[in-house]
C-alpha positions in Angstrom: 122.9 10.8 -101.5 119.3 10.6 -101.6 119.3 8.7 -104.7 122.0 6.7 -103.4 120.1 5.8 -100.3 116.6 5.1 -102.1 118.3 2.8 -104.5 120.1 1.0 -101.4 117.0 0.8 -99.2 115.2 -0.8 -102.1 118.0 -3.3 -103.2 118.6 -4.3 -99.9 114.7 -5.6 -99.6 115.1 -7.5 -102.8 116.2 -11.0 -103.1 119.7 -11.8 -104.7 118.1 -13.1 -107.7 116.5 -9.7 -108.3 119.1 -7.6 -107.8 120.4 -8.9 -111.0 120.4 -6.1 -113.7 122.5 -4.6 -116.8 124.5 -6.4 -119.4 126.3 -9.0 -117.3 122.7 -10.3 -116.4 122.1 -10.8 -120.1 125.4 -12.4 -120.6 124.8 -15.1 -117.8 121.4 -15.5 -118.8 122.5 -16.0 -122.4 125.3 -18.3 -121.3 123.7 -20.5 -118.6 119.8 -20.3 -118.9 119.0 -20.4 -122.3 118.6 -16.6 -122.8 115.4 -16.9 -120.4 115.5 -13.5 -118.9 113.0 -12.9 -116.2 110.3 -9.9 -117.1 110.6 -8.9 -113.4 114.3 -7.9 -113.5 113.6 -5.8 -116.2 110.9 -3.9 -114.5 113.3 -3.1 -111.6 116.2 -2.4 -114.0 113.6 0.2 -115.5 113.0 1.9 -112.2 116.6 1.8 -110.8 118.3 2.9 -113.7 115.5 5.9 -114.0 116.5 6.9 -110.3 120.3 6.7 -111.0 120.6 8.5 -113.8 117.7 11.1 -112.5 119.8 11.5 -109.1 123.2 12.4 -111.0 124.6 9.5 -110.8 127.7 8.6 -113.3 125.9 6.0 -115.2 124.6 5.6 -118.7 121.4 4.8 -120.3 122.7 2.2 -122.6 123.3 -0.9 -120.2 119.5 -0.9 -118.9 118.4 -0.3 -122.4 120.1 -3.5 -123.6 118.7 -5.3 -120.7 115.1 -4.2 -121.2 115.6 -5.0 -125.0 116.8 -8.3 -124.4 114.2 -9.2 -121.8 111.5 -8.3 -124.2 112.9 -10.4 -126.8 113.5 -13.3 -124.6 109.8 -12.8 -123.0 108.4 -12.9 -126.7 110.5 -16.0 -127.4 108.9 -17.9 -124.3 105.6 -16.6 -125.2 105.4 -17.9 -128.6 107.0 -21.3 -127.0 109.9 -21.4 -129.4 113.3 -23.4 -128.9 116.1 -22.1 -127.0 118.2 -21.0 -130.1 115.4 -19.0 -131.4 115.2 -17.1 -128.1 118.7 -16.3 -128.0 118.3 -14.6 -131.6 115.3 -12.9 -130.0 117.4 -11.6 -127.3 120.2 -10.2 -129.6 117.4 -8.6 -131.5 116.2 -6.8 -128.3 119.9 -5.8 -127.7 120.4 -4.5 -131.1 117.0 -2.7 -131.3 117.9 -1.0 -127.6 121.4 0.3 -128.7 120.1 1.6 -132.3 117.2 3.5 -130.6 119.6 4.8 -127.7 121.9 6.3 -130.0 120.4 6.4 -133.5 123.0 4.0 -134.6 121.5 1.0 -136.1 124.7 -0.5 -137.5 126.4 -0.1 -134.2 123.8 -1.7 -132.5 124.1 -4.9 -134.7 128.0 -5.0 -134.5 127.8 -4.7 -130.5 125.2 -7.4 -130.3 127.1 -9.6 -132.4 130.7 -8.8 -130.9 130.1 -8.6 -127.4 126.6 -10.5 -126.8 126.9 -13.2 -128.8 130.5 -13.3 -129.5 129.9 -14.9 -133.0 128.8 -14.0 -136.5 126.4 -15.9 -138.4 124.1 -15.4 -141.3 121.0 -16.9 -139.6 121.2 -14.6 -136.9 122.6 -11.3 -138.9 119.3 -11.2 -140.6 116.8 -10.9 -138.0 119.2 -8.8 -135.7 119.6 -6.3 -138.8 116.1 -5.9 -139.1 115.4 -5.4 -135.4 118.1 -2.5 -135.0 116.5 -0.7 -138.1 113.0 -1.3 -136.8 113.6 0.6 -133.7 115.8 3.0 -135.4 112.7 3.9 -137.5 110.4 3.9 -134.4 112.5 6.2 -132.3 113.2 8.6 -135.3 109.3 8.8 -135.8 108.9 9.5 -132.1 112.1 11.7 -131.0 113.3 12.8 -134.6 116.3 12.1 -136.3 118.6 14.6 -134.5 122.0 13.0 -133.7 123.0 12.6 -130.1 125.9 14.4 -130.2 126.4 18.3 -132.2 129.3 17.2 -134.3 130.7 20.1 -136.5 131.9 19.4 -139.9 135.7 19.1 -139.5 138.2 16.7 -141.0 142.1 15.6 -140.8 144.4 18.5 -141.4 147.4 16.4 -142.7 148.2 13.2 -143.3 151.0 14.0 -140.9 148.6 13.8 -138.1 147.7 10.2 -138.4 151.1 9.4 -136.7 150.0 11.6 -133.8 146.5 9.7 -133.8 148.4 6.4 -133.6 149.8 7.8 -130.5 146.5 9.2 -129.0 145.3 5.5 -129.8 148.0 3.9 -127.6 147.7 6.3 -124.7 143.5 5.8 -124.7 144.3 2.2 -124.8 146.5 2.8 -121.5 143.6 4.9 -120.0 141.0 1.9 -120.7 143.1 -0.5 -119.2 143.6 1.7 -116.1 139.8 2.4 -116.0 139.0 -1.3 -116.2 141.5 -2.2 -113.1 140.3 0.8 -110.8 136.6 -0.6 -111.6 137.2 -4.3 -111.1 139.4 -3.5 -108.0 136.6 -1.2 -106.1 134.2 -4.0 -107.1 136.1 -6.8 -105.4 137.1 -4.6 -102.3 133.3 -3.5 -101.5 131.7 -7.0 -102.4 131.2 -8.2 -98.8 129.8 -5.1 -97.8 125.8 -5.0 -97.7 124.6 -3.4 -100.8 122.4 -0.6 -99.2 125.9 0.7 -97.6 127.7 0.5 -100.9 124.8 2.5 -102.7 124.6 5.0 -99.8 128.5 5.4 -99.8 128.3 5.8 -103.7 125.6 8.6 -103.5 127.4 10.4 -100.9 130.7 10.5 -102.6 129.4 11.0 -106.0 127.4 14.0 -104.8 130.6 15.2 -103.0 132.6 15.2 -106.1 130.0 17.1 -107.6 130.1 20.1 -105.8 133.5 20.6 -107.1 133.3 19.4 -110.3 129.2 19.2 -111.6 130.2 18.2 -114.8 131.3 14.8 -113.6 127.5 14.1 -112.6 125.0 12.5 -114.8 125.4 11.0 -118.1 127.5 13.7 -119.6 126.8 14.1 -123.2 126.7 18.1 -122.8 130.2 18.1 -121.9 130.6 15.9 -125.0 129.2 18.8 -127.1 131.0 21.4 -125.6 134.6 19.2 -126.2 133.5 18.8 -129.7 132.7 22.5 -130.4 136.2 23.4 -128.6 134.4 25.2 -125.9 136.8 23.8 -122.9 140.4 24.6 -122.2 143.4 22.0 -121.3 143.5 22.5 -117.6 139.6 22.1 -117.5 139.5 19.0 -119.7 142.0 17.3 -117.2 140.0 18.3 -114.2 136.6 16.7 -115.9 138.6 13.9 -117.0 139.8 12.9 -113.7 136.4 13.7 -112.1 134.2 11.7 -114.6 136.5 8.7 -114.2 136.4 8.8 -110.2 132.5 9.6 -110.3 132.2 6.4 -112.7 134.2 4.2 -111.0 132.8 4.7 -107.8 129.0 4.4 -109.0 129.6 1.3 -111.2 132.2 -0.3 -108.5 129.5 0.2 -105.8 126.7 -1.3 -108.0 124.7 1.5 -108.7 122.1 0.2 -111.4 123.4 1.6 -115.2 125.5 1.3 -118.1 129.2 2.0 -118.9 129.1 2.7 -122.4 128.0 6.1 -121.9 130.1 7.1 -119.2 133.3 5.6 -121.6 132.4 7.9 -124.5 132.5 11.1 -122.3 135.7 10.0 -120.9 137.0 9.2 -124.1 135.9 12.7 -125.5 137.6 14.3 -122.6 141.0 12.5 -123.2 140.8 13.2 -126.8 140.4 16.7 -126.2 143.2 16.6 -123.9 145.5 15.0 -126.5 144.3 17.4 -129.3 144.9 20.3 -127.5 148.7 19.0 -126.2 149.5 17.9 -129.6 148.3 21.6 -131.1 150.5 23.1 -128.2 153.6 21.0 -129.1 153.4 20.2 -132.8 151.0 23.2 -134.3 148.7 20.8 -136.0 145.9 22.0 -137.9 143.6 19.5 -137.0 140.7 20.7 -134.8 140.3 19.3 -130.9 137.1 18.1 -131.8 138.3 15.7 -134.2 140.7 14.3 -131.6 137.5 14.1 -129.4 135.4 12.3 -131.6 138.4 9.5 -132.3 139.0 9.6 -128.2 135.4 8.3 -127.9 135.9 5.8 -130.3 139.1 4.5 -129.1 137.8 4.0 -125.3 134.8 2.2 -126.2 136.6 -0.1 -128.3 139.2 -0.4 -125.6 137.1 -0.7 -122.7 134.4 -3.1 -124.2 137.0 -5.1 -126.4 134.8 -4.2 -129.1 136.6 -2.6 -132.1 134.2 -2.8 -134.8 131.4 -1.6 -132.6 133.3 1.2 -131.5 134.3 2.1 -135.0 130.9 1.8 -136.6 129.5 4.0 -133.3 132.1 6.7 -134.6 131.0 6.8 -138.3 127.2 6.7 -137.3 127.4 9.2 -134.7 129.6 11.7 -136.9 128.1 11.3 -140.2 131.7 12.1 -141.5 133.3 9.9 -144.0 136.7 11.9 -143.6 137.0 10.0 -140.0 137.1 6.3 -141.1 140.9 6.2 -141.9 142.0 8.1 -138.6 139.0 6.1 -136.9 140.5 2.7 -137.9 143.9 3.7 -136.8 142.8 5.1 -133.0 140.5 2.0 -132.6 143.2 -0.6 -133.4 146.1 1.3 -131.3 143.8 1.5 -128.5 142.5 -2.1 -128.7 145.9 -3.6 -129.2 147.4 -1.5 -126.2 144.8 -2.5 -123.4 144.0 -6.0 -124.7 147.3 -7.3 -125.9 150.1 -5.0 -124.6 148.9 -4.5 -121.2 146.7 -7.9 -121.1 143.6 -5.9 -119.6 140.8 -8.6 -118.9 137.3 -8.2 -120.4 135.3 -5.9 -118.4 132.0 -7.9 -118.2 133.4 -11.2 -118.1 135.3 -10.0 -115.0 132.6 -8.7 -113.6 130.9 -11.9 -114.2 133.4 -13.8 -112.4 133.5 -11.6 -109.5 129.7 -12.6 -108.8 130.9 -16.2 -108.9 129.5 -16.8 -112.5 132.2 -18.6 -114.8 131.6 -17.7 -118.6 133.1 -19.5 -121.1 133.9 -18.6 -124.5 132.9 -21.6 -126.7 134.9 -23.1 -129.4 133.5 -23.2 -133.1 132.2 -26.8 -132.5 130.4 -26.2 -129.2 128.8 -23.0 -130.5 127.6 -25.1 -133.3 126.0 -27.8 -130.8 124.5 -25.1 -128.9 122.7 -23.5 -131.6 121.4 -27.3 -132.3 118.2 -28.3 -130.9 117.5 -31.8 -129.5 114.9 -32.6 -132.1 117.3 -32.1 -135.1 120.0 -34.2 -133.4 117.5 -36.8 -132.8 117.6 -39.8 -134.9 113.7 -41.2 -135.2 114.9 -44.0 -137.6 114.3 -46.8 -135.1 112.0 -50.0 -135.0 111.0 -51.6 -131.9 111.3 -55.5 -131.9 111.3 -58.4 -129.8 114.1 -59.4 -127.5 114.9 -62.2 -129.7 114.9 -62.4 -133.4 114.8 -65.3 -135.7 117.1 -65.3 -138.9 114.3 -64.4 -141.2 112.9 -61.3 -139.3 116.2 -59.6 -138.7 117.1 -60.5 -142.5 113.8 -58.9 -143.5 114.2 -55.8 -141.1 117.8 -55.3 -142.4 116.6 -55.0 -146.1 113.8 -52.9 -145.2 115.3 -50.1 -142.7 112.9 -47.5 -140.8 113.2 -44.1 -142.2 
């Protein structure tokens, strides 16, 4: 409650432009401002996200990291007086580096940036983004060590027949992702007219009240993920934690608490996967460990929520260091994404949040994307010659025979 009240008081004193933080702010700047991100907003994001996380709100650290990394890339491009297209690439580099350093997953950082932020794959942008992700990961490992984010046990699929259960699990995770997105968007619309300090104070109070009954729902929740992966939580406990985490995350993000959505989706996915794993074990007697289903649930929930199947799959591979999980992971991610985005026609979370704020984001066709990357100087035709208003036939013939180059 204290954290929500402090954030509400501070944001109420900020101008509407300074209140814009997070991934949707980065998307807005890329779409409408040539990738020019104000450094002031990144500083506000850093402090606000720190207060949110330290005070126990159910938000992730990855969204703020993306904003800060993107703003640093944009600032560097502005200082070097680069073109708008080059600044966009540096924004993408900062984003990839932020995700790579936060999760120790360089490949997932690259794929997320291309799949969610730029929504395109080009060789010209691919190379610098890879270099940024690798550099950020190397620095993070040298400072914090190379320990994985989650304590993943050495487990594998018990039987190929379990792939059928994984298809069903992926579909159920897709339904859960669709419900989560719609709950979050509905709450965001309902409270949009309420003053920001009232929203944040109410979110802090409700989150704290929920924490009295389900304390594990507070904070980022990575300790809970480790417990699920190691099979330390029983079925009814998993269900309570799952419902509590969904409620806490929807309340915090819907009210505008500064923070990311990626971390909570991983926790929700792990809990849902754990519930599915224990249910399958009880009903069918499978030999596949519950932690295996929890890992698949993390990737499926992330992919379906962000509409980023490749990012979810690569994150799963890099977080687990387990080659046996590739085939089941592909099945779970595909089933979840198809169910959420196509069968249930769930709207894109980030794009809908932009529209709620009155910002239209159009996904450009290939020709428009090419023109967006093309600078004015490149398209300009310099082959011109100034002449008098009236020309003689000989002068015209001379110009035609020797055109400017």
